[in-house]
N, C-alpha and C positions, 0 to 999 in steps of 0.2 A: 170207334166208341160203338157199342152196340146199340141196337135199336132201342131196347129196354131203357139203358143208360141215356141215350138222348132223349127219350121221352119223360124219364123221371126229371131230368135237368131242364126240361123245355116248360114242364108243368108243375114248377115248384110250389105254387099256390095250392094245388090239389093234392099232391104227394106229401108234402110236409105239412101233414094235417095236425099241426100242434094247436091245443086250445089257446084262446086269448091271454090266459094267465100262465101260460109255460114259458120258463125261461128260454126256451129255444124257439119261439115264435119269431118269424121275420127272418131267421138264419138260412142263408142260401145253401142249397145242395151242391157237393162235389162229387167228382169221380176219380178214383185211382184204379191203377192196375196193379195186382199183386204179382209176386214172382211167377206164378203158374199162368199168368195171362188173363186171369179172372178179373173183370171190372166190378167194383165195389163202390156203391153210392153211399154218401155219408153226409151228416149235417157238419156244416163248417164250425171251425173252433168258436167257441163263445168266450169273449173276454169279461172279467169281472168288472164291474163298474168302479170308478174311483171312489174312495170313501167319501162321505159327505163331511161338511165342515162340523165341529163339535157343536156349534150352536143350533143345527139342523138335526141332531142325532138323539133320539129317545133311547132310554136304556132301560132295562129290567134286570132284577136279581132271579136266578133260577130258583126254583122250590123243588121240594121232592115231588115227584110224579110228573114234572113238566117233559113234554116232548115237543118237537120242533112242528109235527102237524098240529097240535093242539095249540100252540102258540101262533102259528099261521092263522088258525081259525079265529083267535081271540083278537089278534091285532090287525088282520088284514081281511076278515070275514070270509076266508078261504083257506082251508087247510092245506091245499095243494101249493100255497105260496110260501111253504116253509124256506124254500129257497132264496127269498128276499132276506131271511134273517141270516142265512148263511153267507150270502153276498156281503151283507153290512158288516160282517165281522171277518171277512176275507179268510176263511177256513177251508181246508182242503177236505176234511172229514166232519161233515156237519154234525154228527152225533157227538162231538167232542164238546160242542157248546152246552149241551144239557147234561152232561156226565158229573159235573162237579156241582153239587148243591151250593148256593151261596155266590156262584160266580155271576159278574156283571156282564152283560152281552148288549150290543147295541140292535137297534131297530131303526130301519130307514124311514124318516119322517114324513117323506113324501108318500109313501105307501098307507101309512097309518091314516092319511086323511081320507082315504076311500074305503077304509075298514071301520070296525067298531071302536078302535082305539085304545082297548084295554081288555084286561081280563077281570 
């Protein structure tokens, strides 16, 4: 392991400088060596949380002009928390959530308690 890789891995708190509302906050750094022998430091894989029970999930219907960042701002009081909506719907391509007007999507109710709760 190179000195840089060792430093990065031993100082995860400083180097993995994700904001508290990031979906990557708290994930450990890892190192891998590629085919050329170059060490690459990366953030560990993030697993999606299990969907909440239906009693705890709020939903909304997509309207024209909706965007995930705007929905994040409206429901979680933070536009950068759009990923909470993607997680609640277990999608691989987040933009598909707002691509169809009239589509009903889920919101995680535990996050709406900290936000403004609606649009």
